[in-house]
N, C-alpha and C positions, 0 to 999 in steps of 0.2 A: 574641576570645571566650576567656574564662578561667573555669575552674570555681571556684566559691566554696563555702564550707561549706554543706551542705544541698543539694548538686547544683544550686544556682542558677548561671546562666551570665550573665556580664557580656558584653554585646555591644559591640564596639569601633565607633567611628564609621566611616562610609563613607570610603574612601580608605586605610584601615588594611589591613595584611597580617597573616596568621596563619601559623604554621608547620604543617608536616605533622603533627607531634606534637600540636599543639593541636587541629587538626581531627579527628584520629583519636580523641582523648579526648572531644571534644565529641559526636561521632557514635557513640562506643563501638564503633569498628571498628579493625582493625589498620592500622598504617602500611603493611604489605605490601598490603592491599586497595587503599589509595590509590595505591600504586606500580603495581599491576596495572591499575587504572583509567586511570592516565596513559599507560601503554604501549599500551592498547587504545583510547584516545581517549574513554573514559567519564569520568564525574565532572565536577566543576566545573573551569573553566579555571585554570591555574596560571602562575606566572612563576618564572624562575630569577634569583635575586639573589645575586651573589657565590658561585654554585655551590650555593646552598640553594633548595629548593622553598618557595615562598610562595603563599598563596591570598589574593586580595582579598576582604574581608568582603562586599562587595556581590555578587561572583560566587557566593560560598557561599550567601548569602540567595536569590539568583535560582535557583540550582540546587535548593535546598530547596523553593522555591515550585513549580518545574516538576515535582518528584517527588511533590508533595502529591496524595493521592487522597481523594476523598470516599467514604463508605460505599456510596452508590448506584453510583458509577462503577467500583467495584472488582469488580462482579459480572459 
């Protein structure tokens, strides 16, 4: 997932990985928030590759779908 001009986001194909920095930018949250979520077991699953945190695109999409709320269900 990469930001493009005009805030459009290019979604990478399934099987791809994105970095912590890319995900924090995509969701407009701090990297520190993602770090806290990993420590507490929240957020999408992640993997360590060569000592770097990476998120699988399909795991991010799945997490986003689980977090989706309809207007009626949020009451």
